[in-house]
C-alpha positions as CSV (number, residue, x, y, z in Angstrom):
1,M,24.6,165.1,165.7
2,K,21.5,163.6,163.2
3,V,22.5,160.9,160.6
4,Y,21.0,163.8,158.1
5,M,23.4,166.4,159.5
6,V,26.0,164.0,158.9
7,S,25.3,162.6,155.3
8,M,25.1,166.8,154.5
9,L,28.5,167.5,156.1
10,N,29.7,164.5,153.6
11,A,28.4,165.8,150.8
12,F,29.9,168.9,151.0
13,V,33.3,167.4,151.5
14,L,33.1,165.7,149.1
15,M,32.1,168.5,146.5
16,I,34.6,171.0,147.6
17,L,37.6,168.5,147.8
18,G,36.4,167.1,144.5
19,L,35.9,170.6,143.2
20,W,39.6,171.3,144.4
21,G,41.2,168.2,143.1
22,Y,39.8,169.0,140.1
23,L,40.4,172.5,139.2
24,G,44.0,172.3,140.7
25,S,44.7,170.0,138.4
26,E,47.7,170.6,135.8
27,D,45.6,168.3,133.5
28,P,42.4,167.9,135.5
29,S,40.5,164.4,134.5
30,L,36.5,164.2,134.7
31,T,36.9,161.3,137.3
32,A,38.1,163.6,139.5
33,L,34.2,164.7,139.2
34,I,32.8,161.5,140.5
35,P,32.9,162.8,144.3
36,V,31.4,166.2,143.3
37,I,28.6,164.4,141.5
38,L,28.2,161.6,144.3
39,G,28.0,164.6,146.7
40,A,25.4,166.5,145.0
41,L,23.3,163.2,145.0
42,L,23.6,162.6,148.9
43,L,23.2,166.1,149.3
44,S,19.7,165.5,147.6
45,L,19.0,162.9,149.7
46,T,19.3,164.8,153.1
47,Q,15.9,166.4,152.8
48,Q,14.5,162.8,153.0
49,L,16.7,161.7,155.4
50,R,15.8,164.0,157.4
51,Y,12.3,162.8,157.7
52,G,13.4,159.4,158.3
53,S,12.8,157.6,154.9
54,K,14.2,154.3,155.3
55,P,14.6,153.4,151.5
56,M,16.7,156.8,151.0
57,A,18.5,156.0,154.5
58,H,19.8,153.0,152.5
59,L,20.3,154.5,149.4
60,S,22.4,157.1,150.9
61,V,24.4,154.5,152.9
62,I,25.3,152.3,150.0
63,I,26.2,155.5,148.2
64,T,28.3,156.7,150.8
65,L,30.4,152.9,151.3
66,L,30.6,152.8,146.8
67,I,32.8,156.3,147.5
68,L,34.6,154.7,150.5
69,I,35.6,151.7,148.2
70,G,36.1,154.2,145.1
71,L,38.5,156.3,146.8
72,I,40.7,153.3,147.5
73,K,42.6,153.3,143.6
74,P,42.9,156.9,143.8
75,L,44.4,157.1,147.1
76,S,46.9,154.7,146.2
77,G,47.5,156.5,142.6
78,A,48.3,159.5,144.9
79,I,50.8,157.9,147.1
80,M,52.8,156.4,144.2
81,R,53.0,159.6,142.6
82,A,53.9,161.2,146.4
83,D,51.3,163.8,145.4
84,S,50.8,164.9,149.0
85,N,47.7,167.3,147.8
86,A,45.9,164.2,146.4
87,I,46.8,161.9,149.2
88,Y,45.7,164.7,152.0
89,R,42.3,165.3,150.1
90,V,41.1,161.7,149.1
91,S,42.3,160.4,152.9
92,A,40.1,163.4,154.0
93,M,37.5,162.3,151.8
94,M,37.6,158.6,153.0
95,V,37.8,159.5,156.6
96,S,34.6,161.7,155.6
97,C,32.8,158.6,154.0
98,A,34.1,156.8,156.8
99,I,32.5,158.9,159.7
100,A,29.0,159.1,158.0
101,T,29.0,155.0,157.3
102,G,29.3,154.9,161.0
103,F,26.9,157.3,162.1
104,F,24.5,155.5,159.6
105,V,25.2,151.8,161.0
106,R,24.7,153.2,164.4
107,S,21.4,154.7,163.7
108,F,20.4,151.3,161.9
109,I,21.0,150.0,165.3
110,M,19.2,152.0,167.3
111,V,16.5,152.0,165.3
112,R,16.4,148.5,165.7
113,K,16.6,148.4,169.2
114,R,13.8,151.2,169.5
115,K,11.5,148.4,167.8
116,K,12.5,145.6,170.3
117,K,11.7,147.9,173.0
118,L,8.7,149.0,171.9
119,K,7.4,145.3,170.6
120,F,8.3,143.9,173.9
121,N,6.7,146.7,175.7
122,D,3.2,145.8,173.5
123,V,3.4,142.4,174.2
124,K,4.1,142.9,177.8
125,A,1.0,145.3,177.9
126,S,-0.8,143.1,175.9
127,N,-0.3,139.8,178.6
128,G,-0.3,142.2,182.0
């Protein structure tokens, strides 16, 4: 699966589960909309990711990591309240962000290896 598709899927997961948490709450808090807003931001970067924009890839992975880290506190709060629905929602968002981060890292490593290989082949051809 391509990294832009994983990022898009992650954005949809964040938006859908964030809206579910906001709309399904008895006393909704605006902080529940943070994953929705950041998911929309990630979704807006998908087109640039598709065409290989390095700055947008780096921005996307930073946003994804910040979301992953930022969801630790809501997960601990949900565990303290023993709110199983919130635990499942936040855990699903965290898993989605972790998978997306893994795909980003794998993509960065593959690009670096490809560059090294091309550089090696260029040096080899010029010496040959």
